[in-house]
N, C-alpha and C positions, 0 to 999 in steps of 0.2 A: 583046360577050359577053352572053349571055342570063342571066336570073335562075337558070335551071336549071344553067348552067355555073358559076355562082358558089357553088352549094350546097356542093360538096366543100371549096372554099377556106374558106368561112365555118365549116364544121364543124371543120376543122383549127385555125383561129384560136380557136374556142371551146374546143376540147380543150386547146390550149396555155395559154390563160388560166386554165382550171380547174386545170391542173397547177401553175401558178405561185401560185395562191391558197392560203390556209391550209387545212390538212387538218383535218377535224372530229375531235375526240378520240375515240379508240377505247377503249371500256370494256373493261378487262382482265378476264380470268377469275381471280378471287382466291379461289375456293372450295376450291382444292386445297391451300392452305397458310395459315399464320398469320403468316409472316415473309417479307419480300421485300427486294431491293436494287434501287434505282432506277438504271437505265442511261440516262444522259442522252443519249448519242449516238444510241441507237435509240428513245428515248422509251418504254421498256418496263420493267415490273416483273418482275424475275426471282425466282421462288420459291426459298426456302431450305428444303430438306427437313429439315435438322437444325441448329438454332441452337447455336452454340458458347457455352455459358453455364454458370454455377455456380448450384446450387440456392439459393433465397432463405435457407433456414435455415442455410446454411454461411457466409453473409456475416457476419463478426464485426467488432465495433468500429465499426459504422455503424448501430446500432440506430435512433437517432433519425431519421437520414436515410432509412432504409428504411421506417420507419413513416409518415413524412410523404409520401414519394413513392408508396407503396402506396395511401394514403388518397386522394391527389389523382387517381391513375389510376383507382381504383375509382369515384370520383365520375363521372369522364369516361365510363368504360365503361358506367355505368348511365344515361347520357344527361343527367347533371347538369352544372352549371358546374364548370370546373376551370381551372387555370393552366398556361401554358407553364412549363417548368422548366429552369434552368441548374444543372448539377452541376459545381462548379469545385473545384480544389485540386490536391494533390500527385499525382504520377504513381503508378499502380499501387495506388491506395487503394480501388478498387471502384466507380468512377463508372459506367463502361459496364456492368460486371457487374450492378450494381443495376438499371439500366434493363431489361436482358434478363431478369433474375430476376423482376421485378415483372410483366412481360408474361407469363411462364410461369405465375405464380401465378393471375392473373386468367383465363387461358384454361383452367386446370385447374378453376377454380370454375365457369366458364361456357364450355364449349368453343366455339371459333370466335367469341367475342364481341369480340375485339380484334386488329387487325392491327398489326404492327410493320414499318415501312418505313425502311430506312437510306438516307440520302443522303450521299454523300461531300462533304467540304469543298470540293473544286474544282468541284462541280456546284451550289453554292448559287445561282449566277445563273439556273439553270433551275427554281428553286422555283415561280415562278408557273405554269409549264406543268404541273408535277407536281401542284400543288394543283387545277388545272382538272380533272385526271384523277381525283383522289381524291374531290373533292366530289360526283361523280356516283355514287359507290359507296354501298351501303347500310350497309357495315360501318364501324365507328368505328376510327380509325387513329392510332397514335402515330408521328409522323415523327421520326426519330432521326438526329442528326449527331454523330459521335464526334470528339473532339479538334478542336473548332471554335476558330479564332482568326483574326485578321486582321493582316497586316503593313503596313508603310509603303506608302502609295500604292495600297492595295488597296481598290477601290470595291465589291467584292462584298457588303460588309455592307449596302449600301443595299437590295439585293433582299430580304435577310432582314428588315430593319427594316420595310419596307413590308408584308411578309407578316404579321409578328407582330401589328401593331396599326395601322400608319399608313395603309395603303391604303384606298381607298373600300370595297373588299370585305372587307379583313382576311382572316383565315384562315377556312376553312369550319368550320361547327359540328361536323362529324364528324372534325376533325383537331386533334391536339394536338402541339406541337413540344417535344421534349426535346433538349438539347445538353449535351455534356461539354466541359470546357476546363480547361487548366492556369492560365488567366488569368481573374480575376474580371470584368474589364471587356473581355475578348475582344481586347485589343490590348496590345502590349508597353509596359511602364512607361516606358521611355526615350522612346517616341513621345509619350506623354502629357506627360512633363516637357519635352520639346523644344518641343512646340507651345505649352505654357504660357509658356515662357521667351521665345519669339519673337513671340507674338501681341500685337496692340494691346489686345485684350480677351481675356485668357487663359481666362476661364471659358467664353466663347462659342466659342473656338477648338476645344475638344475636346468640347463639349456634344453635337454630333451623333453622334459615335462612341461616347462613353461612354453616351449615352442608349439605345444598343442593348441593353445588359445590363439596363437598367431596364425594358425591355419584357417581360422574363421575370418573371412574377408570383411565381415560387417560386425562391429561391436556396438551394442546399444546399452547404455547405462540407465538404470532405474534407481531412483532415490526416494527417501521418505517424503511424504507430502507435507506442505504447509497447511495451516488451518483453513484458509480460504478454499484451497483446492479440495480438501476433504469435504467441506460443506457443499461445494459444487457437485461433487460426485453423488452425495446423498440427495441433493435437490434433483439431479437428473433422474435418479431412480424413482423418487417420489412422483415426479411428473409422468414418467414413462408408465409406471404401474398404477397411476391414478389413486394414490394413497391419500386419504383425507387427514390432513394435519396442517396447522398454520405454520407460517415461516418461522415465527418466534419459537413455537414448541419444537419444531423440527431441529432448529439449531441447538436449543437447550438439551434436548434428549440425545442428539447425535454427539454433542460435546461430552455429555456424561458417559455415554457408551464408550467413546474413545479413551476417556480417562480410566475407566475400569479395565480396559484392555492394555493400557500403557503404550498405545501406538495409534497413529493415524495412517491408514492405508486404504487402498481400494477394497481389500479383503475385509477389513474392519467395517467399512461403510456398507458392504453387501450383507455382512452378518447383522448389522443394525437394521437394515431394511427387511431382512427376513423376520426378525423379531417383531418389528413394527407391523408388518403385513399380517403376521400370525395373530397379533393382538386384535386386529380388525377383521379376522376371519377371512383373509384373502389368500389366494394361492398365486405363486409366482411362476407357475408352469407356462 
């Protein structure tokens, strides 16, 4: 067989090897939106035309947490040093709402200055690939994971741990990581207690997993609301959406609603307002 005859064969081999090799990252078009969801299977950022969020001024009972997170994010948006943040605590107390509200405030102050990218908990192992994509962008990005936690025998936390601080590269300068969780240490208490009780060196047994939460420079705790704060949240919604109800009826109905839910929280207050607005034929869009 001559060299000329080998040419097509060699070209096919070269094409096959190229197809098997790693694909160069494709820089996405992020100029058309300020918020995106990471789709790990396709390796794409899907734009969110309208973010489901509550206005910053309507978030009651978390003033200190709001002030702190807004200041940290404003530093980052301005190109200054800032910390990754873990927002932990009771369900429905405004953790994810605060992240989205802060993002809206800063983009209202400086349109297009800050991207918000949500990554789902199950896609945490793909974080390195997502960061490779984001680091090539000119825009600063808050990477957001809602309801983050790790169960027994779950090794996905190692991907996050390396990204936050431990890897050779760490996180890119234009990316900040915010997570919400019901667990302060991102792992169940019985898992910590079990490993402590069975380990030869109890402190070392859980150090690797507990140290994950330590890599968040900013911890913000969220706790169940007292009754006055719950009523203040409901009142804020009533006034903002111009719902027709007396103060007496509002308190009575809001109290009954919370009792049927067995909780007082920002989420319960919002669910009450949705029901009340629907009864009056109002839309909250």
